[in-house]
Structures are given as C-alpha cells and as structure tokens.
Biopython code that builds the backbone (N, CA, C, O; Angstrom):
import numpy as np
from Bio.PDB.StructureBuilder import StructureBuilder

atoms = [
    (1, "MET", "N", (94.299, 138.990, 184.548)),
    (1, "MET", "CA", (93.776, 139.632, 183.341)),
    (1, "MET", "C", (94.036, 141.123, 183.470)),
    (1, "MET", "O", (93.247, 141.840, 184.086)),
    (2, "GLN", "N", (95.119, 141.588, 182.903)),
    (2, "GLN", "CA", (95.554, 142.966, 183.083)),
    (2, "GLN", "C", (94.963, 143.950, 182.086)),
    (2, "GLN", "O", (94.956, 145.150, 182.361)),
    (3, "ILE", "N", (94.469, 143.499, 180.948)),
    (3, "ILE", "CA", (93.992, 144.417, 179.915)),
    (3, "ILE", "C", (92.877, 145.327, 180.422)),
    (3, "ILE", "O", (92.994, 146.545, 180.281)),
    (4, "PRO", "N", (91.798, 144.796, 181.009)),
    (4, "PRO", "CA", (90.742, 145.707, 181.455)),
    (4, "PRO", "C", (91.184, 146.618, 182.593)),
    (4, "PRO", "O", (90.763, 147.773, 182.656)),
    (5, "ILE", "N", (92.021, 146.117, 183.487)),
    (5, "ILE", "CA", (92.516, 146.942, 184.593)),
    (5, "ILE", "C", (93.355, 148.082, 184.046)),
    (5, "ILE", "O", (93.198, 149.225, 184.473)),
    (6, "HIS", "N", (94.238, 147.790, 183.114)),
    (6, "HIS", "CA", (95.068, 148.826, 182.501)),
    (6, "HIS", "C", (94.200, 149.842, 181.750)),
    (6, "HIS", "O", (94.467, 151.043, 181.800)),
    (7, "ALA", "N", (93.173, 149.366, 181.062)),
    (7, "ALA", "CA", (92.274, 150.272, 180.334)),
    (7, "ALA", "C", (91.615, 151.267, 181.284)),
    (7, "ALA", "O", (91.436, 152.433, 180.933)),
    (8, "ILE", "N", (91.255, 150.817, 182.476)),
    (8, "ILE", "CA", (90.657, 151.720, 183.460)),
    (8, "ILE", "C", (91.699, 152.704, 183.963)),
    (8, "ILE", "O", (91.412, 153.894, 184.092)),
    (9, "TYR", "N", (92.913, 152.225, 184.252)),
    (9, "TYR", "CA", (93.976, 153.105, 184.743)),
    (9, "TYR", "C", (94.342, 154.210, 183.756)),
    (9, "TYR", "O", (94.561, 155.352, 184.157)),
    (10, "ILE", "N", (94.408, 153.881, 182.488)),
    (10, "ILE", "CA", (94.810, 154.912, 181.514)),
    (10, "ILE", "C", (93.598, 155.675, 180.966)),
    (10, "ILE", "O", (93.685, 156.405, 179.979)),
    (11, "GLN", "N", (92.477, 155.477, 181.643)),
    (11, "GLN", "CA", (91.249, 156.229, 181.386)),
    (11, "GLN", "C", (90.674, 156.026, 179.993)),
    (11, "GLN", "O", (90.134, 156.958, 179.398)),
    (12, "LEU", "N", (90.788, 154.805, 179.472)),
    (12, "LEU", "CA", (90.062, 154.487, 178.245)),
    (12, "LEU", "C", (88.567, 154.419, 178.549)),
    (12, "LEU", "O", (87.724, 154.621, 177.675)),
    (13, "ALA", "N", (88.265, 154.128, 179.816)),
    (13, "ALA", "CA", (86.875, 154.160, 180.263)),
    (13, "ALA", "C", (86.602, 155.558, 180.818)),
    (13, "ALA", "O", (87.456, 156.132, 181.494)),
    (14, "ASP", "N", (85.446, 156.097, 180.545)),
    (14, "ASP", "CA", (85.059, 157.434, 180.982)),
    (14, "ASP", "C", (84.965, 157.467, 182.510)),
    (14, "ASP", "O", (84.100, 156.813, 183.092)),
    (15, "ALA", "N", (85.852, 158.226, 183.158)),
    (15, "ALA", "CA", (85.908, 158.285, 184.623)),
    (15, "ALA", "C", (84.591, 158.776, 185.220)),
    (15, "ALA", "O", (84.231, 158.364, 186.323)),
    (16, "SER", "N", (83.874, 159.636, 184.527)),
    (16, "SER", "CA", (82.609, 160.157, 185.060)),
    (16, "SER", "C", (81.537, 159.066, 185.134)),
    (16, "SER", "O", (80.536, 159.222, 185.834)),
    (17, "ARG", "N", (81.747, 157.974, 184.418)),
    (17, "ARG", "CA", (80.777, 156.872, 184.434)),
    (17, "ARG", "C", (81.177, 155.773, 185.409)),
    (17, "ARG", "O", (80.451, 154.791, 185.563)),
    (18, "MET", "N", (82.343, 155.928, 186.081)),
    (18, "MET", "CA", (82.795, 154.925, 187.048)),
    (18, "MET", "C", (81.983, 155.041, 188.329)),
    (18, "MET", "O", (81.857, 156.132, 188.884)),
    (19, "PRO", "N", (81.435, 153.937, 188.801)),
    (19, "PRO", "CA", (80.705, 153.975, 190.070)),
    (19, "PRO", "C", (81.683, 154.077, 191.232)),
    (19, "PRO", "O", (82.876, 153.814, 191.077)),
    (20, "GLU", "N", (81.178, 154.454, 192.376)),
    (20, "GLU", "CA", (82.029, 154.493, 193.567)),
    (20, "GLU", "C", (82.413, 153.082, 194.002)),
    (20, "GLU", "O", (83.551, 152.832, 194.399)),
    (21, "MET", "N", (81.442, 152.155, 193.921)),
    (21, "MET", "CA", (81.742, 150.773, 194.306)),
    (21, "MET", "C", (80.818, 149.837, 193.532)),
    (21, "MET", "O", (79.604, 149.837, 193.734)),
    (22, "ALA", "N", (81.398, 149.056, 192.661)),
    (22, "ALA", "CA", (80.617, 148.108, 191.863)),
    (22, "ALA", "C", (81.566, 147.315, 190.973)),
    (22, "ALA", "O", (82.758, 147.610, 190.893)),
    (23, "PHE", "N", (81.019, 146.310, 190.311)),
    (23, "PHE", "CA", (81.780, 145.624, 189.288)),
    (23, "PHE", "C", (81.542, 146.339, 187.972)),
    (23, "PHE", "O", (80.397, 146.576, 187.587)),
    (24, "VAL", "N", (82.612, 146.680, 187.286)),
    (24, "VAL", "CA", (82.523, 147.355, 185.993)),
    (24, "VAL", "C", (82.757, 146.322, 184.905)),
    (24, "VAL", "O", (83.672, 145.503, 184.985)),
    (25, "ARG", "N", (81.919, 146.378, 183.901)),
    (25, "ARG", "CA", (82.026, 145.458, 182.762)),
    (25, "ARG", "C", (82.922, 146.106, 181.712)),
    (25, "ARG", "O", (82.630, 147.197, 181.223)),
    (26, "CYS", "N", (84.026, 145.419, 181.366)),
    (26, "CYS", "CA", (84.948, 145.881, 180.325)),
    (26, "CYS", "C", (84.876, 144.873, 179.183)),
    (26, "CYS", "O", (85.141, 143.687, 179.377)),
    (27, "GLU", "N", (84.525, 145.338, 178.017)),
    (27, "GLU", "CA", (84.368, 144.444, 176.870)),
    (27, "GLU", "C", (85.485, 144.716, 175.870)),
    (27, "GLU", "O", (85.735, 145.864, 175.504)),
    (28, "PHE", "N", (86.148, 143.659, 175.435)),
    (28, "PHE", "CA", (87.220, 143.791, 174.450)),
    (28, "PHE", "C", (87.297, 142.505, 173.650)),
    (28, "PHE", "O", (86.559, 141.562, 173.936)),
    (29, "GLY", "N", (88.154, 142.445, 172.675)),
    (29, "GLY", "CA", (88.269, 141.259, 171.846)),
    (29, "GLY", "C", (89.710, 140.944, 171.516)),
    (29, "GLY", "O", (90.617, 141.735, 171.773)),
    (30, "ASN", "N", (89.898, 139.776, 170.944)),
    (30, "ASN", "CA", (91.210, 139.423, 170.421)),
    (30, "ASN", "C", (91.013, 138.627, 169.140)),
    (30, "ASN", "O", (89.881, 138.387, 168.721)),
    (31, "LYS", "N", (92.097, 138.224, 168.528)),
    (31, "LYS", "CA", (92.034, 137.566, 167.227)),
    (31, "LYS", "C", (91.234, 136.268, 167.261)),
    (31, "LYS", "O", (90.481, 135.977, 166.332)),
    (32, "HIS", "N", (91.392, 135.491, 168.327)),
    (32, "HIS", "CA", (90.785, 134.168, 168.365)),
    (32, "HIS", "C", (89.407, 134.156, 169.015)),
    (32, "HIS", "O", (88.560, 133.340, 168.651)),
    (33, "CYS", "N", (89.175, 135.045, 169.967)),
    (33, "CYS", "CA", (87.862, 135.160, 170.609)),
    (33, "CYS", "C", (87.232, 136.437, 170.092)),
    (33, "CYS", "O", (87.859, 137.496, 170.094)),
    (34, "LYS", "N", (86.008, 136.332, 169.656)),
    (34, "LYS", "CA", (85.374, 137.543, 169.165)),
    (34, "LYS", "C", (85.231, 138.574, 170.276)),
    (34, "LYS", "O", (85.601, 139.734, 170.093)),
    (35, "THR", "N", (84.706, 138.173, 171.410)),
    (35, "THR", "CA", (84.450, 139.105, 172.502)),
    (35, "THR", "C", (84.835, 138.476, 173.831)),
    (35, "THR", "O", (84.546, 137.308, 174.090)),
    (36, "ILE", "N", (85.493, 139.271, 174.669)),
    (36, "ILE", "CA", (85.813, 138.880, 176.038)),
    (36, "ILE", "C", (85.240, 139.966, 176.930)),
    (36, "ILE", "O", (85.412, 141.156, 176.666)),
    (37, "ILE", "N", (84.554, 139.547, 177.994)),
    (37, "ILE", "CA", (83.996, 140.509, 178.936)),
    (37, "ILE", "C", (84.642, 140.259, 180.290)),
    (37, "ILE", "O", (84.591, 139.145, 180.812)),
    (38, "ALA", "N", (85.250, 141.294, 180.857)),
    (38, "ALA", "CA", (85.865, 141.211, 182.179)),
    (38, "ALA", "C", (85.027, 142.029, 183.150)),
    (38, "ALA", "O", (84.531, 143.103, 182.807)),
    (39, "HIS", "N", (84.874, 141.516, 184.357)),
    (39, "HIS", "CA", (84.138, 142.214, 185.409)),
    (39, "HIS", "C", (85.169, 142.596, 186.479)),
    (39, "HIS", "O", (85.705, 141.727, 187.166)),
    (40, "VAL", "N", (85.441, 143.897, 186.614)),
    (40, "VAL", "CA", (86.494, 144.417, 187.474)),
    (40, "VAL", "C", (85.857, 145.160, 188.644)),
    (40, "VAL", "O", (84.967, 145.986, 188.441)),
    (41, "LEU", "N", (86.306, 144.871, 189.873)),
    (41, "LEU", "CA", (85.757, 145.518, 191.053)),
    (41, "LEU", "C", (86.333, 146.931, 191.203)),
    (41, "LEU", "O", (87.547, 147.132, 191.169)),
    (42, "ILE", "N", (85.436, 147.893, 191.367)),
    (42, "ILE", "CA", (85.809, 149.284, 191.586)),
    (42, "ILE", "C", (85.402, 149.649, 193.017)),
    (42, "ILE", "O", (84.266, 149.403, 193.422)),
    (43, "THR", "N", (86.322, 150.231, 193.775)),
    (43, "THR", "CA", (86.049, 150.715, 195.126)),
    (43, "THR", "C", (86.532, 152.154, 195.205)),
    (43, "THR", "O", (87.666, 152.455, 194.832)),
    (44, "ASP", "N", (85.675, 153.036, 195.687)),
    (44, "ASP", "CA", (85.994, 154.469, 195.769)),
    (44, "ASP", "C", (86.451, 155.011, 194.418)),
    (44, "ASP", "O", (87.340, 155.860, 194.354)),
    (45, "GLY", "N", (85.850, 154.526, 193.353)),
    (45, "GLY", "CA", (86.142, 155.023, 192.019)),
    (45, "GLY", "C", (87.440, 154.516, 191.414)),
    (45, "GLY", "O", (87.821, 154.957, 190.330)),
    (46, "GLN", "N", (88.137, 153.591, 192.094)),
    (46, "GLN", "CA", (89.416, 153.059, 191.616)),
    (46, "GLN", "C", (89.352, 151.534, 191.539)),
    (46, "GLN", "O", (88.552, 150.902, 192.228)),
    (47, "VAL", "N", (90.200, 150.957, 190.700)),
    (47, "VAL", "CA", (90.300, 149.500, 190.635)),
    (47, "VAL", "C", (90.765, 148.985, 191.988)),
    (47, "VAL", "O", (91.763, 149.464, 192.529)),
    (48, "GLN", "N", (90.048, 148.013, 192.537)),
    (48, "GLN", "CA", (90.474, 147.416, 193.804)),
    (48, "GLN", "C", (91.464, 146.311, 193.484)),
    (48, "GLN", "O", (91.122, 145.341, 192.809)),
    (49, "GLU", "N", (92.676, 146.455, 193.962)),
    (49, "GLU", "CA", (93.723, 145.476, 193.650)),
    (49, "GLU", "C", (93.993, 144.509, 194.787)),
    (49, "GLU", "O", (94.563, 143.442, 194.558)),
    (50, "THR", "N", (93.601, 144.850, 196.001)),
    (50, "THR", "CA", (93.853, 143.952, 197.123)),
    (50, "THR", "C", (92.628, 143.105, 197.391)),
    (50, "THR", "O", (91.497, 143.518, 197.136)),
    (51, "GLY", "N", (92.869, 141.919, 197.907)),
    (51, "GLY", "CA", (91.781, 141.008, 198.211)),
    (51, "GLY", "C", (92.336, 139.689, 198.693)),
    (51, "GLY", "O", (93.510, 139.592, 199.048)),
    (52, "ASP", "N", (91.492, 138.671, 198.706)),
    (52, "ASP", "CA", (91.930, 137.368, 199.209)),
    (52, "ASP", "C", (91.902, 136.281, 198.145)),
    (52, "ASP", "O", (92.017, 135.097, 198.462)),
    (53, "PHE", "N", (91.750, 136.677, 196.878)),
    (53, "PHE", "CA", (91.750, 135.700, 195.789)),
    (53, "PHE", "C", (93.185, 135.296, 195.475)),
    (53, "PHE", "O", (94.048, 136.150, 195.271)),
    (54, "GLU", "N", (93.436, 133.983, 195.437)),
    (54, "GLU", "CA", (94.777, 133.480, 195.135)),
    (54, "GLU", "C", (94.744, 132.614, 193.890)),
    (54, "GLU", "O", (93.806, 131.846, 193.679)),
    (55, "ARG", "N", (95.775, 132.743, 193.068)),
    (55, "ARG", "CA", (95.904, 131.942, 191.849)),
    (55, "ARG", "C", (97.342, 131.456, 191.766)),
    (55, "ARG", "O", (98.279, 132.192, 192.076)),
    (56, "ASP", "N", (97.504, 130.204, 191.343)),
    (56, "ASP", "CA", (98.853, 129.644, 191.172)),
    (56, "ASP", "C", (99.654, 130.530, 190.238)),
    (56, "ASP", "O", (99.164, 130.951, 189.190)),
    (57, "GLY", "N", (100.890, 130.810, 190.627)),
    (57, "GLY", "CA", (101.775, 131.607, 189.792)),
    (57, "GLY", "C", (101.695, 133.106, 190.067)),
    (57, "GLY", "O", (102.502, 133.876, 189.547)),
    (58, "VAL", "N", (100.728, 133.523, 190.880)),
    (58, "VAL", "CA", (100.603, 134.941, 191.230)),
    (58, "VAL", "C", (101.122, 135.101, 192.652)),
    (58, "VAL", "O", (100.697, 134.385, 193.559)),
    (59, "THR", "N", (102.041, 136.042, 192.844)),
    (59, "THR", "CA", (102.762, 136.169, 194.105)),
    (59, "THR", "C", (101.885, 136.510, 195.298)),
    (59, "THR", "O", (102.036, 135.919, 196.367)),
    (60, "PHE", "N", (100.965, 137.463, 195.127)),
    (60, "PHE", "CA", (100.184, 137.941, 196.260)),
    (60, "PHE", "C", (98.684, 137.788, 195.997)),
    (60, "PHE", "O", (98.245, 137.797, 194.847)),
    (61, "PRO", "N", (97.900, 137.646, 197.077)),
    (61, "PRO", "CA", (96.444, 137.623, 196.906)),
    (61, "PRO", "C", (95.974, 138.953, 196.296)),
    (61, "PRO", "O", (96.609, 139.992, 196.481)),
    (62, "THR", "N", (94.873, 138.901, 195.583)),
    (62, "THR", "CA", (94.349, 140.084, 194.903)),
    (62, "THR", "C", (92.836, 139.980, 194.824)),
    (62, "THR", "O", (92.245, 139.060, 195.389)),
    (63, "THR", "N", (92.221, 140.893, 194.143)),
    (63, "THR", "CA", (90.790, 140.817, 193.885)),
    (63, "THR", "C", (90.581, 140.020, 192.603)),
    (63, "THR", "O", (91.309, 140.196, 191.626)),
    (64, "GLU", "N", (89.595, 139.157, 192.613)),
    (64, "GLU", "CA", (89.332, 138.344, 191.435)),
    (64, "GLU", "C", (88.702, 139.186, 190.332)),
    (64, "GLU", "O", (87.876, 140.061, 190.594)),
    (65, "VAL", "N", (89.104, 138.909, 189.098)),
    (65, "VAL", "CA", (88.495, 139.506, 187.914)),
    (65, "VAL", "C", (87.773, 138.373, 187.200)),
    (65, "VAL", "O", (88.400, 137.392, 186.799)),
    (66, "TRP", "N", (86.453, 138.502, 187.037)),
    (66, "TRP", "CA", (85.688, 137.465, 186.344)),
    (66, "TRP", "C", (85.769, 137.708, 184.850)),
    (66, "TRP", "O", (85.635, 138.839, 184.382)),
    (67, "ILE", "N", (85.990, 136.630, 184.103)),
    (67, "ILE", "CA", (86.141, 136.716, 182.651)),
    (67, "ILE", "C", (85.072, 135.846, 181.981)),
    (67, "ILE", "O", (84.882, 134.687, 182.348)),
    (68, "ASP", "N", (84.384, 136.418, 181.002)),
    (68, "ASP", "CA", (83.428, 135.679, 180.181)),
    (68, "ASP", "C", (83.946, 135.671, 178.753)),
    (68, "ASP", "O", (84.171, 136.731, 178.168)),
    (69, "PHE", "N", (84.137, 134.487, 178.189)),
    (69, "PHE", "CA", (84.535, 134.359, 176.794)),
    (69, "PHE", "C", (83.266, 134.128, 175.983)),
    (69, "PHE", "O", (82.586, 133.119, 176.169)),
    (70, "ILE", "N", (82.946, 135.047, 175.093)),
    (70, "ILE", "CA", (81.740, 134.959, 174.287)),
    (70, "ILE", "C", (82.098, 134.320, 172.939)),
    (70, "ILE", "O", (82.892, 134.866, 172.173)),
    (71, "ASP", "N", (81.506, 133.173, 172.667)),
    (71, "ASP", "CA", (81.740, 132.451, 171.412)),
    (71, "ASP", "C", (83.226, 132.226, 171.152)),
    (71, "ASP", "O", (83.750, 132.698, 170.143)),
    (72, "PRO", "N", (83.930, 131.499, 172.062)),
    (72, "PRO", "CA", (85.380, 131.357, 171.932)),
    (72, "PRO", "C", (85.855, 130.373, 170.865)),
    (72, "PRO", "O", (87.054, 130.304, 170.597)),
    (73, "VAL", "N", (84.966, 129.626, 170.261)),
    (73, "VAL", "CA", (85.359, 128.621, 169.279)),
    (73, "VAL", "C", (85.673, 129.298, 167.953)),
    (73, "VAL", "O", (85.106, 130.345, 167.641)),
    (74, "ASN", "N", (86.568, 128.709, 167.173)),
    (74, "ASN", "CA", (86.979, 129.311, 165.903)),
    (74, "ASN", "C", (85.792, 129.493, 164.956)),
    (74, "ASN", "O", (84.695, 129.006, 165.229)),
    (75, "SER", "N", (86.011, 130.185, 163.858)),
    (75, "SER", "CA", (84.921, 130.587, 162.960)),
    (75, "SER", "C", (84.147, 129.425, 162.360)),
    (75, "SER", "O", (82.967, 129.578, 162.045)),
    (76, "ASP", "N", (84.776, 128.269, 162.191)),
    (76, "ASP", "CA", (84.020, 127.144, 161.626)),
    (76, "ASP", "C", (83.318, 126.322, 162.703)),
    (76, "ASP", "O", (82.682, 125.312, 162.404)),
    (77, "GLY", "N", (83.436, 126.759, 163.960)),
    (77, "GLY", "CA", (82.675, 126.135, 165.031)),
    (77, "GLY", "C", (83.259, 124.878, 165.619)),
    (77, "GLY", "O", (82.593, 124.211, 166.410)),
    (78, "ASP", "N", (84.494, 124.523, 165.261)),
    (78, "ASP", "CA", (85.103, 123.299, 165.778)),
    (78, "ASP", "C", (86.007, 123.591, 166.968)),
    (78, "ASP", "O", (87.084, 124.167, 166.811)),
    (79, "MET", "N", (85.560, 123.186, 168.174)),
    (79, "MET", "CA", (86.412, 123.347, 169.344)),
    (79, "MET", "C", (87.597, 122.388, 169.253)),
    (79, "MET", "O", (88.701, 122.703, 169.697)),
    (80, "PHE", "N", (87.349, 121.202, 168.666)),
    (80, "PHE", "CA", (88.403, 120.216, 168.453)),
    (80, "PHE", "C", (88.680, 120.189, 166.951)),
    (80, "PHE", "O", (87.943, 119.545, 166.205)),
    (81, "PRO", "N", (89.730, 120.875, 166.495)),
    (81, "PRO", "CA", (89.973, 121.059, 165.062)),
    (81, "PRO", "C", (90.032, 119.775, 164.240)),
    (81, "PRO", "O", (89.654, 119.774, 163.069)),
    (82, "THR", "N", (90.504, 118.679, 164.846)),
    (82, "THR", "CA", (90.580, 117.414, 164.103)),
    (82, "THR", "C", (89.307, 116.592, 164.248)),
    (82, "THR", "O", (89.140, 115.568, 163.585)),
    (83, "GLY", "N", (88.404, 117.051, 165.127)),
    (83, "GLY", "CA", (87.182, 116.312, 165.380)),
    (83, "GLY", "C", (87.351, 115.185, 166.397)),
    (83, "GLY", "O", (86.400, 114.459, 166.683)),
    (84, "LYS", "N", (88.560, 115.038, 166.945)),
    (84, "LYS", "CA", (88.831, 113.971, 167.918)),
    (84, "LYS", "C", (89.234, 114.590, 169.254)),
    (84, "LYS", "O", (89.839, 115.662, 169.290)),
    (85, "LEU", "N", (88.898, 113.911, 170.353)),
    (85, "LEU", "CA", (89.314, 114.385, 171.674)),
    (85, "LEU", "C", (90.802, 114.128, 171.911)),
    (85, "LEU", "O", (91.476, 114.931, 172.556)),
    (86, "ILE", "N", (91.308, 113.026, 171.398)),
    (86, "ILE", "CA", (92.717, 112.664, 171.564)),
    (86, "ILE", "C", (93.334, 112.444, 170.186)),
    (86, "ILE", "O", (92.768, 111.744, 169.346)),
    (87, "ASP", "N", (94.493, 113.043, 169.964)),
    (87, "ASP", "CA", (95.249, 112.869, 168.726)),
    (87, "ASP", "C", (96.637, 112.345, 169.078)),
    (87, "ASP", "O", (97.079, 112.447, 170.222)),
    (88, "ILE", "N", (97.308, 111.792, 168.096)),
    (88, "ILE", "CA", (98.698, 111.376, 168.252)),
    (88, "ILE", "C", (99.570, 112.404, 167.552)),
    (88, "ILE", "O", (99.439, 112.635, 166.350)),
    (89, "LEU", "N", (100.467, 113.021, 168.325)),
    (89, "LEU", "CA", (101.392, 114.017, 167.798)),
    (89, "LEU", "C", (102.763, 113.352, 167.665)),
    (89, "LEU", "O", (103.325, 112.869, 168.647)),
    (90, "THR", "N", (103.288, 113.333, 166.454)),
    (90, "THR", "CA", (104.602, 112.740, 166.211)),
    (90, "THR", "C", (105.637, 113.845, 166.163)),
    (90, "THR", "O", (105.552, 114.753, 165.337)),
    (91, "VAL", "N", (106.620, 113.763, 167.056)),
    (91, "VAL", "CA", (107.729, 114.711, 167.077)),
    (91, "VAL", "C", (108.945, 113.967, 166.525)),
    (91, "VAL", "O", (109.472, 113.067, 167.180)),
    (92, "PRO", "N", (109.391, 114.339, 165.321)),
    (92, "PRO", "CA", (110.500, 113.614, 164.695)),
    (92, "PRO", "C", (111.723, 113.525, 165.610)),
    (92, "PRO", "O", (112.095, 114.492, 166.275)),
    (93, "ASN", "N", (112.325, 112.360, 165.625)),
    (93, "ASN", "CA", (113.531, 112.061, 166.407)),
    (93, "ASN", "C", (113.298, 112.143, 167.926)),
    (93, "ASN", "O", (114.254, 112.174, 168.701)),
    (94, "VAL", "N", (112.045, 112.176, 168.336)),
    (94, "VAL", "CA", (111.754, 112.227, 169.777)),
    (94, "VAL", "C", (110.821, 111.077, 170.145)),
    (94, "VAL", "O", (111.264, 110.085, 170.724)),
    (95, "ASP", "N", (109.526, 111.197, 169.814)),
    (95, "ASP", "CA", (108.553, 110.176, 170.183)),
    (95, "ASP", "C", (107.177, 110.575, 169.644)),
    (95, "ASP", "O", (107.024, 111.605, 168.986)),
    (96, "GLU", "N", (106.200, 109.752, 169.935)),
    (96, "GLU", "CA", (104.806, 110.081, 169.647)),
    (96, "GLU", "C", (104.112, 110.328, 170.983)),
    (96, "GLU", "O", (104.406, 109.664, 171.977)),
    (97, "PHE", "N", (103.191, 111.289, 170.998)),
    (97, "PHE", "CA", (102.508, 111.667, 172.229)),
    (97, "PHE", "C", (101.005, 111.741, 171.996)),
    (97, "PHE", "O", (100.544, 112.187, 170.946)),
    (98, "GLU", "N", (100.248, 111.291, 173.002)),
    (98, "GLU", "CA", (98.810, 111.527, 172.983)),
    (98, "GLU", "C", (98.581, 112.966, 173.436)),
    (98, "GLU", "O", (99.075, 113.379, 174.486)),
    (99, "VAL", "N", (97.832, 113.725, 172.642)),
    (99, "VAL", "CA", (97.602, 115.129, 172.949)),
    (99, "VAL", "C", (96.130, 115.467, 172.743)),
    (99, "VAL", "O", (95.385, 114.735, 172.091)),
    (100, "ASN", "N", (95.743, 116.584, 173.312)),
    (100, "ASN", "CA", (94.412, 117.137, 173.099)),
    (100, "ASN", "C", (94.611, 118.471, 172.387)),
    (100, "ASN", "O", (95.219, 119.390, 172.935)),
    (101, "LEU", "N", (94.092, 118.571, 171.159)),
    (101, "LEU", "CA", (94.153, 119.814, 170.391)),
    (101, "LEU", "C", (92.810, 120.513, 170.565)),
    (101, "LEU", "O", (91.762, 119.938, 170.270)),
    (102, "ILE", "N", (92.844, 121.746, 171.044)),
    (102, "ILE", "CA", (91.602, 122.462, 171.317)),
    (102, "ILE", "C", (91.721, 123.903, 170.835)),
    (102, "ILE", "O", (92.790, 124.507, 170.907)),
    (103, "ASN", "N", (90.629, 124.435, 170.351)),
    (103, "ASN", "CA", (90.602, 125.826, 169.914)),
    (103, "ASN", "C", (89.427, 126.506, 170.596)),
    (103, "ASN", "O", (88.322, 126.548, 170.055)),
    (104, "ALA", "N", (89.670, 127.032, 171.775)),
    (104, "ALA", "CA", (88.646, 127.754, 172.535)),
    (104, "ALA", "C", (89.322, 128.970, 173.140)),
    (104, "ALA", "O", (89.837, 128.907, 174.256)),
    (105, "GLY", "N", (89.322, 130.053, 172.424)),
    (105, "GLY", "CA", (90.028, 131.251, 172.865)),
    (105, "GLY", "C", (91.309, 131.431, 172.086)),
    (105, "GLY", "O", (91.583, 132.511, 171.562)),
    (106, "MET", "N", (92.086, 130.380, 172.011)),
    (106, "MET", "CA", (93.283, 130.354, 171.169)),
    (106, "MET", "C", (93.692, 128.896, 170.976)),
    (106, "MET", "O", (93.480, 128.067, 171.861)),
    (107, "PRO", "N", (94.272, 128.585, 169.828)),
    (107, "PRO", "CA", (94.682, 127.195, 169.602)),
    (107, "PRO", "C", (95.685, 126.740, 170.668)),
    (107, "PRO", "O", (96.665, 127.432, 170.945)),
    (108, "THR", "N", (95.428, 125.569, 171.261)),
    (108, "THR", "CA", (96.240, 125.075, 172.366)),
    (108, "THR", "C", (96.427, 123.568, 172.230)),
    (108, "THR", "O", (95.539, 122.865, 171.745)),
    (109, "ILE", "N", (97.581, 123.080, 172.658)),
    (109, "ILE", "CA", (97.861, 121.648, 172.705)),
    (109, "ILE", "C", (98.099, 121.271, 174.161)),
    (109, "ILE", "O", (98.946, 121.861, 174.832)),
    (110, "PHE", "N", (97.343, 120.278, 174.649)),
    (110, "PHE", "CA", (97.552, 119.762, 175.996)),
    (110, "PHE", "C", (98.221, 118.404, 175.886)),
    (110, "PHE", "O", (97.833, 117.557, 175.082)),
    (111, "ILE", "N", (99.257, 118.219, 176.733)),
    (111, "ILE", "CA", (99.978, 116.954, 176.775)),
    (111, "ILE", "C", (100.257, 116.626, 178.235)),
    (111, "ILE", "O", (100.565, 117.516, 179.028)),
    (112, "CYS", "N", (100.151, 115.370, 178.586)),
    (112, "CYS", "CA", (100.403, 114.953, 179.959)),
    (112, "CYS", "C", (101.891, 115.141, 180.277)),
    (112, "CYS", "O", (102.753, 114.637, 179.558)),
    (113, "ALA", "N", (102.178, 115.862, 181.346)),
    (113, "ALA", "CA", (103.565, 116.169, 181.707)),
    (113, "ALA", "C", (104.389, 114.897, 181.923)),
    (113, "ALA", "O", (105.583, 114.873, 181.625)),
    (114, "SER", "N", (103.763, 113.858, 182.432)),
    (114, "SER", "CA", (104.514, 112.624, 182.692)),
    (114, "SER", "C", (104.944, 111.929, 181.398)),
    (114, "SER", "O", (105.798, 111.044, 181.433)),
    (115, "ASP", "N", (104.368, 112.315, 180.264)),
    (115, "ASP", "CA", (104.764, 111.736, 178.975)),
    (115, "ASP", "C", (106.030, 112.378, 178.410)),
    (115, "ASP", "O", (106.623, 111.858, 177.465)),
    (116, "LEU", "N", (106.434, 113.475, 178.972)),
    (116, "LEU", "CA", (107.608, 114.182, 178.429)),
    (116, "LEU", "C", (108.909, 113.649, 178.983)),
    (116, "LEU", "O", (109.979, 114.139, 178.623)),
]
sb = StructureBuilder()
sb.init_structure("model")
sb.init_model(0)
sb.init_chain("A")
sb.init_seg("    ")
for serial, (resi, resn, name, xyz) in enumerate(atoms, 1):
    if name == "N":
        sb.init_residue(resn, " ", resi, " ")
    sb.init_atom(name, np.array(xyz, "f"), 0.0, 1.0, " ", f" {name:<3s}", serial, name[0])
structure = sb.get_structure()
C-alpha cells in the first residue's frame, strides 16, 4: 500500500505532528471505498521500510502496513451484486465458468484457475 507512505514522504502530512516512533493513521478514499485507513510505522520520524513482513509478489521483506476498509460495499449495500454467491459467466466462443462476483472495495470477479 504505497499511497499513505508516499503521502508521508512528500509531506502531505504535517512533519511537526509526526511522532518519533509510532503507527501513524493515514486516512484517504477512492471511488469504490468511501474511506480507507492505513496504519504506517514511523521510526525516528521517518517511514520504516525494513522489517520481516513478507507478502507474495513482493521481492524483499518490509514493514507491514495495516489497512482498514471502512464501509467497502457499494452504495446500495450489495456485496454480491447479483445476490448470489456463485454465478455462471458465459464467454462467447470459449465456455461457461462458475464465478464469484463481489463488490467490496472494487468490483471483482473470482474464477478458479483450474477452470481456465
């Protein structure tokens, strides 16, 4: 989650309010989620980038950034837009697939990789 870290680096956050060592709460939003809150570790007044947290797809261990999605469901309150947990998606000239359509943060389609 680079947005809050970048915001601290370019001093969108008031440097005089940065603690020497603590988790800083960065609040921002996007189109699909009303509010996202990130908790970023600050050490000696700077973002701590080194640590032992590992995530698939990230080359080196780093410090974990905790993310809270506040009210991530779309405006009509449906996490599952069709009202079903499993839908059938028809791809013309290809096949039909069982999928999960979900709207929590951003509209997403999940499909079992072995079905492809």
